[in-house]
C-alpha positions as CSV (number, residue, x, y, z in Angstrom):
1,M,4.2,-3.6,6.7
2,K,1.4,-5.2,4.7
3,K,-2.0,-3.6,4.2
4,S,-5.3,-5.0,4.0
5,Q,-7.2,-5.0,0.8
6,I,-11.0,-5.0,2.3
7,V,-9.7,-1.9,4.7
8,Q,-8.8,-0.6,1.5
9,L,-12.3,-1.0,-0.5
10,L,-14.1,0.0,2.9
11,L,-11.9,3.3,3.4
12,S,-11.9,4.0,-0.2
13,L,-16.2,3.2,-0.3
14,V,-17.0,5.6,2.9
15,F,-14.4,8.5,2.2
16,G,-14.1,8.2,-1.3
17,P,-10.3,10.0,-2.6
18,L,-9.8,10.7,1.7
19,G,-9.8,6.6,1.9
20,L,-6.8,6.7,-0.4
21,F,-4.7,7.6,2.4
22,Y,-4.6,4.7,4.2
23,S,-2.5,3.2,1.2
24,S,-1.2,6.3,-0.6
25,L,-0.1,9.6,0.5
26,A,0.7,11.1,-2.7
27,G,-2.8,9.1,-4.5
28,G,-4.9,10.2,-1.6
29,I,-3.5,14.0,-2.2
30,L,-3.8,13.9,-5.9
31,F,-7.5,12.2,-5.9
32,T,-8.6,14.2,-3.0
33,L,-7.5,17.4,-5.1
34,V,-9.0,16.4,-9.0
35,A,-12.3,15.3,-7.1
36,A,-12.8,19.1,-5.3
37,G,-11.9,20.1,-8.7
38,L,-14.2,18.5,-10.4
39,S,-16.7,18.9,-7.8
40,V,-16.4,22.9,-8.4
41,G,-16.8,22.0,-12.2
42,F,-19.8,19.7,-12.1
43,F,-21.9,21.2,-9.0
44,G,-20.9,18.5,-6.6
45,I,-20.8,15.7,-8.7
46,G,-16.7,15.3,-9.1
47,W,-16.5,12.4,-5.9
48,F,-19.1,10.4,-8.1
49,L,-16.8,11.2,-11.2
50,V,-13.5,10.1,-9.3
51,Y,-14.8,6.7,-6.9
52,P,-14.0,4.4,-9.6
53,F,-10.6,5.3,-10.5
54,V,-10.1,5.7,-6.6
55,L,-11.3,2.1,-5.8
56,L,-8.8,0.7,-8.4
57,T,-6.0,2.8,-7.4
58,G,-6.2,2.0,-4.0
59,F,-6.1,-1.7,-5.1
60,F,-3.2,-1.5,-6.7
61,T,-1.1,0.3,-4.4
62,V,-2.0,-2.1,-1.9
63,A,-1.3,-5.1,-3.9
64,R,1.8,-3.4,-4.7
65,R,2.8,-2.6,-1.2
66,N,2.3,-5.8,-0.2
67,S,4.4,-7.4,-2.8
68,E,7.3,-5.5,-1.8
69,A,6.7,-6.3,1.9
70,R,6.7,-9.8,0.7
71,V,10.2,-9.9,-0.9
72,G,11.7,-7.7,2.2
73,E,10.2,-10.4,4.4
74,R,11.7,-12.9,2.3
75,R,15.4,-11.1,2.0
76,H,15.3,-10.7,5.7
77,R,14.5,-14.5,6.1
78,E,17.7,-15.3,3.9
79,T,20.0,-13.0,5.7
80,V,18.9,-14.3,9.0
81,E,19.5,-18.1,7.8
82,A,22.9,-16.8,6.3
83,M,23.8,-15.5,9.4
84,R,23.1,-18.8,11.7
85,E,24.3,-21.0,9.7
86,G,28.1,-18.7,9.4
87,V,27.7,-18.4,13.2
88,L,26.8,-22.2,13.2
89,R,30.2,-23.0,10.6
90,D,32.6,-20.5,12.7
91,E,31.6,-22.3,15.9
92,G,32.4,-25.9,14.4
93,R,35.6,-24.7,13.3
94,R,36.8,-23.5,16.8
95,D,36.6,-26.9,18.0
């Protein structure tokens, strides 16, 4: 299933690392923990230190997921076309 880059950007801008859960469960957990740890160490500014990395990670995970979805869709279309051709050839042999 394809994901939207704009939705990912908006979620990451509004919710920070929590917005990564839209595109990557592992990324969302990792960056949320990192941001929480940095917030404790840097008195609350950890969220802002992590924001650029969250935005980049969100962009690239959505791009990768969409690329994989396109490949899957292409393979599916090729399979369906091959099956249709095979069925048509088989029907032609019966006549």
